[in-house]
N, C-alpha and C positions, 0 to 999 in steps of 0.2 A: 611293779606287781609284787604281791606277797609271795614269799618263798613257800613252796609246797611242803606241808608237814604231814607225815604219815603217822596215823594214830592206830592203836590196836593193842592187844595183849602184849606185855613186855617181851615174851618169848618169841613173838612173831614179827616184831618190828624190824630186827636186822634182816630177816629174809625178805620182807616186803620192801625194804630200802634197796636191797641188792637187785630185786626184780625191777624196780623203778629205774635203776641206774644202768643195768646190764642189758643191752639189746639181745644178747644170746638167750638169757633167761626168759625175756619177754617173748622171743620167737618160739622157744620150746613150748612155753605155755600155750601160745596161739596154735601151734601145730597139734598139741595134745587135745585141745578143745575141738579143733576141726576133725581130728581122727575119730572122736566120739560121736560126731554128727553123721547119722546114716545117709543123709541127703547131700553130703558134701560133694562138690565137684572135683573129680580126679585131677583135672588140669590145674585147678586152683591149689590143690594139695601139692602137686609137683612144683608149682611156683613158690609155695611156702617153703618146701624143702630146699629148693635152689637158693632162696634168700637166706635160709639158715646156714647153709654151707658157705655162702659168701661172707656172712658175719664171722663164722668160725675161722675162715681163711685169713680174714683181716686181723682178727685177734691173735692168731698164731704168728703171723708175720710181725706184728707189733711187739710181741713178746720176744721174738728172735732178735729184732733190731735193738730192743732195750738191753738184752743180755750182751749183744755184741759191743754196745757202747760201754757197758760196765766192765767187761773183760779187757777192752783196749785201754780203759783208764787205769787198770791195775798192771798192765804189761810195761816192761821197760826194754831198753836196747839189750840185745843178746851179744855177749862177748864172742869174738872169733876164737875158735879153738883148734883150727887146722890151717895148714898152709899149702899152697900149690907151688912147688919149686920151679916149674916151667914158666910160670907167670910172675913169680916172686910176690904173690898176693896172699892174704889171709882171708879166711871165710869161716862161717859158723856151720858146722855139720848138722844134719837132720837130727842126730842124737841130742846135740846141745839145744836146738830149737824145741824139740819135743819135751825134753826135760824141764825147760823153763816155762813152756806154755801150757802143756796138757793139764797140770793141776788147776790152772786158772780157768780155762774155758770149760772143763768138765764140772768145775765147781758151780758154774752158772747154768748147768744143764745142756751145754752145747756138745755135740759129738761130730767127729770127722770120719769119713770113710773114703777110700780112694779106689779108682777104677781106671780103665783105659778105653779109648774109643778110636775108631779109624780117623786118621788125620787127612785133611784134604791136600796136604803137602807131601810130596814123595820123600821116602826115607825119614819120616818123622813119626813120633808117637804122641798122641794126644793124651795127656794125663788129666784125669777129672777128679775133683774133690767134691763130695756132698757134705755140706755143713748143715746139721739138723738141730732143731729143738722142738720137741713135741710133735705137732702135726705139720710143722713148716720145714721145708728143705730148700736151701739155696745152692745152686750149682756153680762151681768155678772150674776153669780149664786153662791149660797151657800146652802148646805144641813144642816138643823137644826133639832136636836132631838125633837120629838113631842110625846113622850111616857108618859108624865105626871109624870115622876119619879123625886124624889128629890135627893140631894147629897148622901143620905144613901140608895138609891135604892127603897124607898117606894113610894107609890102613893100619890102625893101631890096636884093633880088637875085633873079635868075631861079631857077627850080627846078633847072636844071642846076648853076648856081653854088652853090646851097644844098646840093645833094647832095655836091658836091666839098668844100665847107667842112665839112660834117658828117663826111666821111671823114677829113679832115685833123685835125679836132679829136679824132675817135675814136682815131686812131693815137697822137696826143700823150698823151691821157689813159690809154690802155691801156699805153703804154710806161712811164709813171710808176707805174701801179698794179702792173704785173707785177713790177717790181724795187723797189717801195716807195721811190721817189725823192722827196726833199724839194727844194723850190725855194727858193733864198735867195741870200745873198751871204756871203762870208767877211769878218767884221768883227774878226778876231783875238780873238774871245771877248768883245767889248765888250757884247754883248747877253745874256751869260750870266745876268745878274741880273734880266733882265726877267721879271716874274711873269705877264705876259699876252702871250706871243709870238704873232705872227700865223701860226700853223701852218694848213695846209690841213685841212679836215675829213676824217674817216675815211669809209670806204665805208658803214659802218652809219649814220653821221650823215646822209650824203647820201641814203640810202634813206629814213630817217625824214622828212627834209624833203619828198622826192618823194611819200611816202605821205600826208603832211599836206596837201600842195598838192592832191592828187587828192581827198582826203576833203572839204576845204572848197571845192573847185572854184575855187581861186585861179589867177591868171595867173602862170605861172612867170617870164615876162619881167619882170613888175612886181616880183616878189620879188627878182629879180636886180638890177633897177634900184635898189630900196630899199637893197640891200646894197652898191651901187656895184661890181658885178662883171658880167662878160660872161655867165657861166654859173654854175649852182649849184655845179659842181665847184670854182669859184674862191673860194667863200665861205670865210672863215677861221674858225678855232675861236673867235676873239674875237667874231665876229658871229653865230655859229651859234645861241647861246641867244636872242639878240634876234629872229632870224628865226623860230625855233621858237615862242617865246612869242607872237609876233604871229599865227602861223598857228593855234595852239591857241586863242587868243582869238576866232577866227572860227568856231569850232565852234558848231553849233546847240545851244541848250539842250535838255536831256532833257525 
């Protein structure tokens, strides 16, 4: 088939080409024509508006996904800038993450805002992040312990401080998860030959551990202590199998 060629005055050709290619422009033109018709059916008008909103939503989500891909292509691992003396581990603070990431994602028109919701789990806070671009918003969430307990199960902070700590942890973990950020340090490639790098576990592995802990009724704090980490999210891939095997061994025999 011959390719469609749009002809007309030079000043109108770009606009005509855009209308031929953009379903949103075409739908708007259709709705405007229908609105000028005094005999138009109201039900048909409503269907046209619904269809227009559908196309707009699709276009907004596509723009969001394209921007997310662009910013992740620009982001690199964030260096750990703090240490936890009780677990002898290093981590990247929210300040370090925000400093490295905010200029990149805002440069592509993305914005983040945080909130909290009631968690279905007792003594936990659900931290919510809304990532937006234009008309599209995607919601992310994570449940964080807010019981004020330490690694040994004792009370180490007030409920108010525990809630604040849970929200801070939630912001940090959500920020890493949304943009798929790795935490580490630049060693000029010296660790490239390491066959067992200490990468963080995936979301699926984290869920598997939490499901096993719930199944065998284990103490999450004790699991973290055994792995020398502050939270399950800090467990590395190197220790994942060890923790998983231990939890599986605690299952009741059939």
